[in-house]
A tleap script that builds the chain and sets N, CA, C and O, in Angstrom:
source leaprc.protein.ff14SB
mol = sequence {
  NMET PRO SER ASP ASP SER GLU HIE GLN ARG
  ARG ASP GLY GLY GLN THR VAL THR MET PRO
  ARG ALA GLN ILE TYR ASP LEU LEU ALA HIE
  LEU VAL ALA SER ALA ASP ILE SER VAL SER
  GLU PRO GLY TYR TYR GLY THR PHE ARG LEU
  LEU ASP ALA ALA GLY ARG LEU ALA GLY ALA
  ALA LEU GLU CYS GLY LEU GLU ASP PRO TRP
  LEU ALA SER LEU HIE GLU GLU ILE ASP GLN
  ASN LYS PHE LEU MET MET SER ASP ARG ALA
  ALA TYR ASP ALA TYR LEU PRO GLU ALA SER
  ARG LYS ILE ALA GLN ARG LEU VAL GLU THR
  GLN PRO ALA GLY GLU GLU ARG ASN LEU CGLY
}
set mol.1.N position { -28.628 9.641 13.317 }
set mol.1.CA position { -28.165 9.250 11.985 }
set mol.1.C position { -26.649 9.044 12.025 }
set mol.1.O position { -25.933 9.908 12.532 }
set mol.2.N position { -26.136 7.907 11.495 }
set mol.2.CA position { -24.704 7.637 11.557 }
set mol.2.C position { -23.927 8.554 10.629 }
set mol.2.O position { -24.438 9.000 9.602 }
set mol.3.N position { -22.689 8.829 11.004 }
set mol.3.CA position { -21.827 9.627 10.130 }
set mol.3.C position { -21.474 8.793 8.904 }
set mol.3.O position { -21.663 7.576 8.888 }
set mol.4.N position { -20.961 9.463 7.884 }
set mol.4.CA position { -20.553 8.751 6.672 }
set mol.4.C position { -19.547 7.659 6.996 }
set mol.4.O position { -19.607 6.565 6.434 }
set mol.5.N position { -18.605 7.960 7.920 }
set mol.5.CA position { -17.563 6.996 8.269 }
set mol.5.C position { -18.160 5.752 8.915 }
set mol.5.O position { -17.812 4.634 8.534 }
set mol.6.N position { -19.052 5.929 9.883 }
set mol.6.CA position { -19.620 4.753 10.546 }
set mol.6.C position { -20.536 3.991 9.598 }
set mol.6.O position { -20.624 2.765 9.669 }
set mol.7.N position { -21.212 4.707 8.717 }
set mol.7.CA position { -22.049 4.035 7.721 }
set mol.7.C position { -21.173 3.203 6.792 }
set mol.7.O position { -21.519 2.071 6.454 }
set mol.8.N position { -20.037 3.765 6.380 }
set mol.8.CA position { -19.118 3.031 5.510 }
set mol.8.C position { -18.579 1.804 6.240 }
set mol.8.O position { -18.478 0.730 5.647 }
set mol.9.N position { -18.233 1.947 7.512 }
set mol.9.CA position { -17.755 0.804 8.277 }
set mol.9.C position { -18.797 -0.297 8.304 }
set mol.9.O position { -18.472 -1.467 8.103 }
set mol.10.N position { -20.028 0.061 8.548 }
set mol.10.CA position { -21.096 -0.928 8.678 }
set mol.10.C position { -21.295 -1.684 7.370 }
set mol.10.O position { -21.485 -2.900 7.378 }
set mol.11.N position { -21.253 -0.976 6.257 }
set mol.11.CA position { -21.497 -1.622 4.971 }
set mol.11.C position { -20.377 -2.568 4.572 }
set mol.11.O position { -20.646 -3.687 4.136 }
set mol.12.N position { -19.127 -2.142 4.710 }
set mol.12.CA position { -18.049 -2.972 4.180 }
set mol.12.C position { -17.293 -3.752 5.250 }
set mol.12.O position { -16.336 -4.460 4.935 }
set mol.13.N position { -17.707 -3.634 6.506 }
set mol.13.CA position { -17.044 -4.379 7.562 }
set mol.13.C position { -15.657 -3.860 7.866 }
set mol.13.O position { -14.898 -4.506 8.589 }
set mol.14.N position { -15.310 -2.699 7.322 }
set mol.14.CA position { -13.975 -2.160 7.483 }
set mol.14.C position { -13.737 -1.577 8.857 }
set mol.14.O position { -14.664 -1.303 9.619 }
set mol.15.N position { -12.488 -1.402 9.137 }
set mol.15.CA position { -12.051 -0.828 10.399 }
set mol.15.C position { -11.427 0.526 10.097 }
set mol.15.O position { -10.689 0.665 9.121 }
set mol.16.N position { -11.710 1.506 10.908 }
set mol.16.CA position { -11.122 2.818 10.748 }
set mol.16.C position { -9.945 2.955 11.700 }
set mol.16.O position { -10.027 2.549 12.859 }
set mol.17.N position { -8.853 3.527 11.214 }
set mol.17.CA position { -7.708 3.801 12.065 }
set mol.17.C position { -7.361 5.274 11.922 }
set mol.17.O position { -7.671 5.901 10.910 }
set mol.18.N position { -6.729 5.805 12.923 }
set mol.18.CA position { -6.266 7.180 12.896 }
set mol.18.C position { -4.753 7.173 12.846 }
set mol.18.O position { -4.092 6.481 13.620 }
set mol.19.N position { -4.214 7.956 11.922 }
set mol.19.CA position { -2.769 8.028 11.758 }
set mol.19.C position { -2.288 9.382 12.270 }
set mol.19.O position { -2.843 10.418 11.904 }
set mol.20.N position { -1.266 9.378 13.110 }
set mol.20.CA position { -0.734 10.648 13.605 }
set mol.20.C position { -0.220 11.533 12.464 }
set mol.20.O position { 0.304 11.047 11.463 }
set mol.21.N position { -0.386 12.827 12.646 }
set mol.21.CA position { 0.049 13.796 11.631 }
set mol.21.C position { 1.523 13.578 11.263 }
set mol.21.O position { 1.869 13.627 10.083 }
set mol.22.N position { 2.386 13.342 12.238 }
set mol.22.CA position { 3.814 13.161 11.954 }
set mol.22.C position { 4.038 11.966 11.023 }
set mol.22.O position { 4.902 12.014 10.148 }
set mol.23.N position { 3.277 10.917 11.206 }
set mol.23.CA position { 3.420 9.734 10.359 }
set mol.23.C position { 2.935 10.027 8.934 }
set mol.23.O position { 3.526 9.558 7.962 }
set mol.24.N position { 1.876 10.791 8.824 }
set mol.24.CA position { 1.377 11.203 7.505 }
set mol.24.C position { 2.441 12.059 6.810 }
set mol.24.O position { 2.737 11.855 5.632 }
set mol.25.N position { 3.006 13.005 7.538 }
set mol.25.CA position { 4.033 13.868 6.955 }
set mol.25.C position { 5.263 13.064 6.540 }
set mol.25.O position { 5.863 13.339 5.500 }
set mol.26.N position { 5.639 12.074 7.345 }
set mol.26.CA position { 6.768 11.214 6.982 }
set mol.26.C position { 6.509 10.482 5.664 }
set mol.26.O position { 7.387 10.408 4.804 }
set mol.27.N position { 5.309 9.948 5.516 }
set mol.27.CA position { 4.968 9.250 4.268 }
set mol.27.C position { 4.942 10.217 3.090 }
set mol.27.O position { 5.431 9.897 2.007 }
set mol.28.N position { 4.368 11.403 3.304 }
set mol.28.CA position { 4.350 12.412 2.240 }
set mol.28.C position { 5.768 12.817 1.844 }
set mol.28.O position { 6.074 12.947 0.659 }
set mol.29.N position { 6.629 13.017 2.838 }
set mol.29.CA position { 8.011 13.396 2.550 }
set mol.29.C position { 8.704 12.309 1.732 }
set mol.29.O position { 9.441 12.604 0.791 }
set mol.30.N position { 8.463 11.058 2.099 }
set mol.30.CA position { 9.068 9.941 1.357 }
set mol.30.C position { 8.579 9.939 -0.091 }
set mol.30.O position { 9.379 9.780 -1.013 }
set mol.31.N position { 7.298 10.109 -0.291 }
set mol.31.CA position { 6.744 10.091 -1.648 }
set mol.31.C position { 7.261 11.252 -2.492 }
set mol.31.O position { 7.672 11.059 -3.637 }
set mol.32.N position { 7.239 12.447 -1.930 }
set mol.32.CA position { 7.670 13.624 -2.692 }
set mol.32.C position { 9.169 13.590 -2.948 }
set mol.32.O position { 9.612 13.914 -4.050 }
set mol.33.N position { 9.953 13.206 -1.957 }
set mol.33.CA position { 11.405 13.093 -2.166 }
set mol.33.C position { 11.710 12.015 -3.208 }
set mol.33.O position { 12.636 12.159 -4.007 }
set mol.34.N position { 10.930 10.944 -3.194 }
set mol.34.CA position { 11.114 9.883 -4.197 }
set mol.34.C position { 10.826 10.405 -5.590 }
set mol.34.O position { 11.549 10.086 -6.533 }
set mol.35.N position { 9.782 11.202 -5.729 }
set mol.35.CA position { 9.470 11.795 -7.034 }
set mol.35.C position { 10.612 12.705 -7.478 }
set mol.35.O position { 11.017 12.685 -8.640 }
set mol.36.N position { 11.120 13.494 -6.551 }
set mol.36.CA position { 12.199 14.426 -6.862 }
set mol.36.C position { 13.458 13.699 -7.341 }
set mol.36.O position { 14.036 14.051 -8.369 }
set mol.37.N position { 13.868 12.697 -6.593 }
set mol.37.CA position { 15.116 12.001 -6.936 }
set mol.37.C position { 14.953 11.107 -8.168 }
set mol.37.O position { 15.935 10.787 -8.838 }
set mol.38.N position { 13.723 10.706 -8.465 }
set mol.38.CA position { 13.484 9.838 -9.621 }
set mol.38.C position { 13.833 10.522 -10.933 }
set mol.38.O position { 14.053 9.853 -11.943 }
set mol.39.N position { 13.884 11.831 -10.928 }
set mol.39.CA position { 14.235 12.571 -12.136 }
set mol.39.C position { 15.669 12.290 -12.555 }
set mol.39.O position { 15.980 12.307 -13.745 }
set mol.40.N position { 16.543 12.033 -11.591 }
set mol.40.CA position { 17.964 11.910 -11.913 }
set mol.40.C position { 18.544 10.511 -11.734 }
set mol.40.O position { 19.742 10.315 -11.940 }
set mol.41.N position { 17.733 9.549 -11.362 }
set mol.41.CA position { 18.259 8.197 -11.189 }
set mol.41.C position { 17.642 7.260 -12.224 }
set mol.41.O position { 16.663 7.620 -12.879 }
set mol.42.N position { 18.208 6.059 -12.378 }
set mol.42.CA position { 17.650 5.119 -13.368 }
set mol.42.C position { 16.161 4.876 -13.129 }
set mol.42.O position { 15.709 4.807 -11.986 }
set mol.43.N position { 15.414 4.748 -14.207 }
set mol.43.CA position { 13.960 4.611 -14.136 }
set mol.43.C position { 13.473 3.479 -13.250 }
set mol.43.O position { 12.470 3.633 -12.553 }
set mol.44.N position { 14.156 2.355 -13.263 }
set mol.44.CA position { 13.673 1.219 -12.482 }
set mol.44.C position { 13.765 1.458 -10.979 }
set mol.44.O position { 13.118 0.756 -10.203 }
set mol.45.N position { 14.564 2.443 -10.558 }
set mol.45.CA position { 14.593 2.783 -9.130 }
set mol.45.C position { 13.226 3.299 -8.671 }
set mol.45.O position { 12.834 3.123 -7.518 }
set mol.46.N position { 12.517 3.934 -9.594 }
set mol.46.CA position { 11.185 4.430 -9.265 }
set mol.46.C position { 10.254 3.308 -8.835 }
set mol.46.O position { 9.421 3.493 -7.948 }
set mol.47.N position { 10.393 2.136 -9.465 }
set mol.47.CA position { 9.547 1.005 -9.062 }
set mol.47.C position { 9.862 0.588 -7.635 }
set mol.47.O position { 8.964 0.247 -6.864 }
set mol.48.N position { 11.157 0.617 -7.286 }
set mol.48.CA position { 11.545 0.289 -5.914 }
set mol.48.C position { 10.950 1.303 -4.944 }
set mol.48.O position { 10.410 0.927 -3.904 }
set mol.49.N position { 11.046 2.570 -5.278 }
set mol.49.CA position { 10.553 3.617 -4.378 }
set mol.49.C position { 9.034 3.517 -4.189 }
set mol.49.O position { 8.531 3.726 -3.085 }
set mol.50.N position { 8.316 3.201 -5.249 }
set mol.50.CA position { 6.858 3.027 -5.125 }
set mol.50.C position { 6.519 1.801 -4.281 }
set mol.50.O position { 5.628 1.850 -3.433 }
set mol.51.N position { 7.227 0.714 -4.515 }
set mol.51.CA position { 7.001 -0.498 -3.733 }
set mol.51.C position { 7.350 -0.254 -2.263 }
set mol.51.O position { 6.636 -0.702 -1.366 }
set mol.52.N position { 8.437 0.449 -2.028 }
set mol.52.CA position { 8.822 0.789 -0.665 }
set mol.52.C position { 7.758 1.656 -0.004 }
set mol.52.O position { 7.430 1.446 1.164 }
set mol.53.N position { 7.218 2.624 -0.731 }
set mol.53.CA position { 6.164 3.487 -0.185 }
set mol.53.C position { 4.906 2.676 0.141 }
set mol.53.O position { 4.250 2.925 1.153 }
set mol.54.N position { 4.573 1.712 -0.712 }
set mol.54.CA position { 3.417 0.852 -0.432 }
set mol.54.C position { 3.644 0.065 0.855 }
set mol.54.O position { 2.737 -0.075 1.676 }
set mol.55.N position { 4.857 -0.445 1.023 }
set mol.55.CA position { 5.188 -1.158 2.249 }
set mol.55.C position { 5.117 -0.253 3.467 }
set mol.55.O position { 4.639 -0.662 4.526 }
set mol.56.N position { 5.596 0.984 3.315 }
set mol.56.CA position { 5.541 1.939 4.425 }
set mol.56.C position { 4.095 2.279 4.789 }
set mol.56.O position { 3.757 2.382 5.969 }
set mol.57.N position { 3.247 2.451 3.778 }
set mol.57.CA position { 1.845 2.746 4.044 }
set mol.57.C position { 1.175 1.583 4.764 }
set mol.57.O position { 0.444 1.786 5.734 }
set mol.58.N position { 1.421 0.373 4.293 }
set mol.58.CA position { 0.853 -0.812 4.949 }
set mol.58.C position { 1.352 -0.904 6.391 }
set mol.58.O position { 0.574 -1.173 7.306 }
set mol.59.N position { 2.645 -0.680 6.587 }
set mol.59.CA position { 3.209 -0.734 7.926 }
set mol.59.C position { 2.619 0.331 8.834 }
set mol.59.O position { 2.335 0.069 10.003 }
set mol.60.N position { 2.436 1.531 8.302 }
set mol.60.CA position { 1.872 2.616 9.102 }
set mol.60.C position { 0.448 2.292 9.523 }
set mol.60.O position { 0.074 2.530 10.672 }
set mol.61.N position { -0.347 1.755 8.617 }
set mol.61.CA position { -1.732 1.391 8.958 }
set mol.61.C position { -1.753 0.331 10.054 }
set mol.61.O position { -2.561 0.397 10.981 }
set mol.62.N position { -0.870 -0.633 9.940 }
set mol.62.CA position { -0.795 -1.691 10.957 }
set mol.62.C position { -0.325 -1.128 12.301 }
set mol.62.O position { -0.852 -1.493 13.352 }
set mol.63.N position { 0.668 -0.238 12.258 }
set mol.63.CA position { 1.159 0.391 13.494 }
set mol.63.C position { 0.087 1.230 14.175 }
set mol.63.O position { 0.080 1.379 15.397 }
set mol.64.N position { -0.817 1.772 13.370 }
set mol.64.CA position { -1.883 2.626 13.912 }
set mol.64.C position { -3.077 1.809 14.410 }
set mol.64.O position { -4.093 2.372 14.817 }
set mol.65.N position { -2.953 0.501 14.378 }
set mol.65.CA position { -3.982 -0.344 14.969 }
set mol.65.C position { -4.888 -1.086 14.005 }
set mol.65.O position { -5.814 -1.769 14.441 }
set mol.66.N position { -4.644 -0.969 12.701 }
set mol.66.CA position { -5.463 -1.731 11.763 }
set mol.66.C position { -5.185 -3.213 11.957 }
set mol.66.O position { -4.038 -3.656 11.886 }
set mol.67.N position { -6.215 -3.954 12.194 }
set mol.67.CA position { -6.086 -5.401 12.378 }
set mol.67.C position { -6.500 -6.079 11.078 }
set mol.67.O position { -7.686 -6.281 10.816 }
set mol.68.N position { -5.514 -6.422 10.279 }
set mol.68.CA position { -5.776 -6.980 8.955 }
set mol.68.C position { -4.671 -7.980 8.615 }
set mol.68.O position { -3.608 -7.584 8.138 }
set mol.69.N position { -4.910 -9.268 8.856 }
set mol.69.CA position { -3.883 -10.281 8.581 }
set mol.69.C position { -3.410 -10.277 7.126 }
set mol.69.O position { -2.232 -10.510 6.856 }
set mol.70.N position { -4.321 -10.013 6.194 }
set mol.70.CA position { -3.934 -9.972 4.784 }
set mol.70.C position { -2.916 -8.855 4.552 }
set mol.70.O position { -1.898 -9.059 3.891 }
set mol.71.N position { -3.202 -7.671 5.105 }
set mol.71.CA position { -2.301 -6.536 4.934 }
set mol.71.C position { -0.964 -6.789 5.628 }
set mol.71.O position { 0.088 -6.426 5.101 }
set mol.72.N position { -1.002 -7.405 6.794 }
set mol.72.CA position { 0.235 -7.737 7.501 }
set mol.72.C position { 1.095 -8.679 6.663 }
set mol.72.O position { 2.314 -8.521 6.597 }
set mol.73.N position { 0.464 -9.645 6.032 }
set mol.73.CA position { 1.182 -10.585 5.177 }
set mol.73.C position { 1.768 -9.874 3.957 }
set mol.73.O position { 2.914 -10.117 3.581 }
set mol.74.N position { 0.976 -8.994 3.341 }
set mol.74.CA position { 1.462 -8.238 2.184 }
set mol.74.C position { 2.631 -7.344 2.591 }
set mol.74.O position { 3.624 -7.250 1.869 }
set mol.75.N position { 2.516 -6.699 3.729 }
set mol.75.CA position { 3.587 -5.827 4.219 }
set mol.75.C position { 4.893 -6.606 4.349 }
set mol.75.O position { 5.944 -6.153 3.896 }
set mol.76.N position { 4.817 -7.763 4.963 }
set mol.76.CA position { 6.001 -8.610 5.128 }
set mol.76.C position { 6.553 -9.048 3.767 }
set mol.76.O position { 7.764 -9.052 3.548 }
set mol.77.N position { 5.662 -9.407 2.877 }
set mol.77.CA position { 6.070 -9.854 1.542 }
set mol.77.C position { 6.772 -8.734 0.774 }
set mol.77.O position { 7.809 -8.957 0.149 }
set mol.78.N position { 6.204 -7.537 0.827 }
set mol.78.CA position { 6.829 -6.394 0.151 }
set mol.78.C position { 8.212 -6.138 0.725 }
set mol.78.O position { 9.174 -5.954 -0.020 }
set mol.79.N position { 8.312 -6.127 2.047 }
set mol.79.CA position { 9.613 -5.865 2.674 }
set mol.79.C position { 10.653 -6.913 2.289 }
set mol.79.O position { 11.837 -6.594 2.181 }
set mol.80.N position { 10.232 -8.146 2.081 }
set mol.80.CA position { 11.168 -9.196 1.689 }
set mol.80.C position { 11.555 -9.087 0.217 }
set mol.80.O position { 12.710 -9.318 -0.140 }
set mol.81.N position { 10.598 -8.736 -0.634 }
set mol.81.CA position { 10.835 -8.779 -2.075 }
set mol.81.C position { 11.398 -7.500 -2.677 }
set mol.81.O position { 11.980 -7.546 -3.761 }
set mol.82.N position { 11.245 -6.368 -2.016 }
set mol.82.CA position { 11.708 -5.118 -2.626 }
set mol.82.C position { 13.225 -5.109 -2.839 }
set mol.82.O position { 13.711 -4.488 -3.785 }
set mol.83.N position { 13.969 -5.784 -1.979 }
set mol.83.CA position { 15.418 -5.781 -2.112 }
set mol.83.C position { 15.926 -6.714 -3.206 }
set mol.83.O position { 17.118 -6.718 -3.515 }
set mol.84.N position { 15.029 -7.503 -3.794 }
set mol.84.CA position { 15.417 -8.324 -4.942 }
set mol.84.C position { 15.906 -7.466 -6.098 }
set mol.84.O position { 16.656 -7.939 -6.952 }
set mol.85.N position { 15.483 -6.198 -6.130 }
set mol.85.CA position { 15.915 -5.304 -7.196 }
set mol.85.C position { 17.440 -5.237 -7.264 }
set mol.85.O position { 18.012 -5.091 -8.344 }
set mol.86.N position { 18.090 -5.344 -6.111 }
set mol.86.CA position { 19.551 -5.225 -6.073 }
set mol.86.C position { 20.264 -6.561 -6.251 }
set mol.86.O position { 21.428 -6.596 -6.652 }
set mol.87.N position { 19.571 -7.662 -5.955 }
set mol.87.CA position { 20.249 -8.958 -5.991 }
set mol.87.C position { 19.756 -9.889 -7.092 }
set mol.87.O position { 20.505 -10.754 -7.546 }
set mol.88.N position { 18.509 -9.728 -7.527 }
set mol.88.CA position { 17.930 -10.638 -8.515 }
set mol.88.C position { 16.844 -9.891 -9.295 }
set mol.88.O position { 15.654 -9.998 -8.997 }
set mol.89.N position { 17.285 -9.139 -10.292 }
set mol.89.CA position { 16.352 -8.282 -11.035 }
set mol.89.C position { 15.224 -9.080 -11.688 }
set mol.89.O position { 14.088 -8.607 -11.732 }
set mol.90.N position { 15.511 -10.265 -12.188 }
set mol.90.CA position { 14.458 -11.067 -12.832 }
set mol.90.C position { 13.380 -11.428 -11.817 }
set mol.90.O position { 12.192 -11.337 -12.124 }
set mol.91.N position { 13.773 -11.832 -10.626 }
set mol.91.CA position { 12.795 -12.177 -9.583 }
set mol.91.C position { 12.018 -10.934 -9.148 }
set mol.91.O position { 10.812 -10.997 -8.911 }
set mol.92.N position { 12.723 -9.804 -9.046 }
set mol.92.CA position { 12.076 -8.544 -8.681 }
set mol.92.C position { 11.045 -8.156 -9.739 }
set mol.92.O position { 9.906 -7.814 -9.420 }
set mol.93.N position { 11.461 -8.215 -10.998 }
set mol.93.CA position { 10.552 -7.864 -12.092 }
set mol.93.C position { 9.340 -8.797 -12.124 }
set mol.93.O position { 8.238 -8.365 -12.465 }
set mol.94.N position { 9.530 -10.056 -11.776 }
set mol.94.CA position { 8.410 -11.006 -11.731 }
set mol.94.C position { 7.507 -10.735 -10.532 }
set mol.94.O position { 6.305 -10.996 -10.595 }
set mol.95.N position { 8.065 -10.219 -9.443 }
set mol.95.CA position { 7.262 -9.953 -8.249 }
set mol.95.C position { 6.311 -8.773 -8.442 }
set mol.95.O position { 5.204 -8.794 -7.904 }
set mol.96.N position { 6.705 -7.759 -9.184 }
set mol.96.CA position { 5.870 -6.569 -9.328 }
set mol.96.C position { 4.467 -6.887 -9.849 }
set mol.96.O position { 3.493 -6.468 -9.224 }
set mol.97.N position { 4.318 -7.612 -10.971 }
set mol.97.CA position { 2.950 -7.920 -11.417 }
set mol.97.C position { 2.236 -8.887 -10.473 }
set mol.97.O position { 1.010 -8.857 -10.362 }
set mol.98.N position { 3.001 -9.742 -9.795 }
set mol.98.CA position { 2.398 -10.649 -8.811 }
set mol.98.C position { 1.771 -9.847 -7.672 }
set mol.98.O position { 0.649 -10.129 -7.250 }
set mol.99.N position { 2.497 -8.853 -7.180 }
set mol.99.CA position { 1.971 -7.999 -6.111 }
set mol.99.C position { 0.749 -7.231 -6.594 }
set mol.99.O position { -0.234 -7.104 -5.863 }
set mol.100.N position { 0.802 -6.724 -7.807 }
set mol.100.CA position { -0.347 -6.003 -8.366 }
set mol.100.C position { -1.574 -6.898 -8.450 }
set mol.100.O position { -2.682 -6.474 -8.123 }
set mol.101.N position { -1.376 -8.141 -8.890 }
set mol.101.CA position { -2.498 -9.083 -8.977 }
set mol.101.C position { -3.087 -9.370 -7.596 }
set mol.101.O position { -4.306 -9.433 -7.440 }
set mol.102.N position { -2.227 -9.544 -6.600 }
set mol.102.CA position { -2.709 -9.818 -5.243 }
set mol.102.C position { -3.571 -8.673 -4.720 }
set mol.102.O position { -4.623 -8.894 -4.121 }
set mol.103.N position { -3.109 -7.451 -4.954 }
set mol.103.CA position { -3.861 -6.298 -4.474 }
set mol.103.C position { -5.162 -6.152 -5.260 }
set mol.103.O position { -6.201 -5.848 -4.674 }
set mol.104.N position { -5.124 -6.361 -6.558 }
set mol.104.CA position { -6.349 -6.288 -7.357 }
set mol.104.C position { -7.357 -7.336 -6.895 }
set mol.104.O position { -8.549 -7.048 -6.782 }
set mol.105.N position { -6.882 -8.541 -6.629 }
set mol.105.CA position { -7.769 -9.598 -6.142 }
set mol.105.C position { -8.379 -9.212 -4.800 }
set mol.105.O position { -9.560 -9.458 -4.555 }
set mol.106.N position { -7.577 -8.611 -3.941 }
set mol.106.CA position { -8.082 -8.188 -2.630 }
set mol.106.C position { -9.137 -7.094 -2.781 }
set mol.106.O position { -10.122 -7.073 -2.042 }
set mol.107.N position { -8.936 -6.200 -3.719 }
set mol.107.CA position { -9.947 -5.171 -3.984 }
set mol.107.C position { -11.267 -5.805 -4.402 }
set mol.107.O position { -12.335 -5.387 -3.955 }
set mol.108.N position { -11.186 -6.806 -5.254 }
set mol.108.CA position { -12.395 -7.514 -5.698 }
set mol.108.C position { -13.052 -8.223 -4.516 }
set mol.108.O position { -14.270 -8.157 -4.350 }
set mol.109.N position { -12.253 -8.896 -3.702 }
set mol.109.CA position { -12.785 -9.650 -2.560 }
set mol.109.C position { -13.462 -8.755 -1.529 }
set mol.109.O position { -14.413 -9.179 -0.871 }
set mol.110.N position { -12.989 -7.537 -1.383 }
set mol.110.CA position { -13.507 -6.650 -0.349 }
set mol.110.C position { -14.508 -5.628 -0.879 }
set mol.110.O position { -14.986 -4.779 -0.127 }
set mol.111.N position { -14.822 -5.705 -2.147 }
set mol.111.CA position { -15.773 -4.772 -2.756 }
set mol.111.C position { -17.181 -5.032 -2.239 }
set mol.111.O position { -17.703 -6.131 -2.427 }
set mol.112.N position { -17.809 -4.056 -1.593 }
set mol.112.CA position { -19.196 -4.249 -1.169 }
set mol.112.C position { -20.109 -4.504 -2.373 }
set mol.112.O position { -19.955 -3.871 -3.418 }
set mol.113.N position { -21.040 -5.416 -2.226 }
set mol.113.CA position { -21.955 -5.755 -3.326 }
set mol.113.C position { -22.706 -4.512 -3.789 }
set mol.113.O position { -23.195 -3.721 -2.983 }
set mol.114.N position { -22.783 -4.364 -5.091 }
set mol.114.CA position { -23.558 -3.281 -5.673 }
set mol.114.C position { -22.870 -1.929 -5.678 }
set mol.114.O position { -23.470 -0.940 -6.100 }
set mol.115.N position { -21.633 -1.858 -5.222 }
set mol.115.CA position { -20.919 -0.574 -5.204 }
set mol.115.C position { -19.735 -0.620 -6.150 }
set mol.115.O position { -19.130 -1.669 -6.370 }
set mol.116.N position { -19.421 0.536 -6.703 }
set mol.116.CA position { -18.244 0.650 -7.556 }
set mol.116.C position { -17.122 1.284 -6.752 }
set mol.116.O position { -17.355 2.137 -5.896 }
set mol.117.N position { -15.914 0.857 -7.037 }
set mol.117.CA position { -14.742 1.420 -6.364 }
set mol.117.C position { -14.176 2.505 -7.247 }
set mol.117.O position { -13.956 2.286 -8.438 }
set mol.118.N position { -13.937 3.671 -6.683 }
set mol.118.CA position { -13.362 4.792 -7.434 }
set mol.118.C position { -11.855 4.747 -7.305 }
set mol.118.O position { -11.318 5.055 -6.241 }
set mol.119.N position { -11.161 4.369 -8.367 }
set mol.119.CA position { -9.704 4.271 -8.347 }
set mol.119.C position { -9.039 5.446 -9.049 }
set mol.119.O position { -7.820 5.447 -9.221 }
set mol.120.N position { -9.803 6.430 -9.450 }
set mol.120.CA position { -9.218 7.546 -10.184 }
set mol.120.C position { -9.124 8.735 -9.423 }
set mol.120.O position { -8.649 9.754 -9.925 }
savepdb mol mol.pdb
quit
């Protein structure tokens, strides 16, 4: 009988990757430190920190061997657009919902038929 992981792979065509503990801790440290510093800095910096964390997560998955051209493209796009916050706030503000739409569309595209995705 297949494990839950291999069964999940078979159903959704997904690839499993393993992330080193140090890389997980680095991402956790970034997220928690971002939450901590967000208390004392302007609110819109939080959007940058979240976008940066999303880029770091995508990059970490790719570094760990995930072969996903869509994710690689998103990672590159995030890395290019996150710095707009400092140079072109209007373009940055316009990019945030665009990125959200792209990810939502990808969730729909990769949703196995007949299954619900738990986002909560």
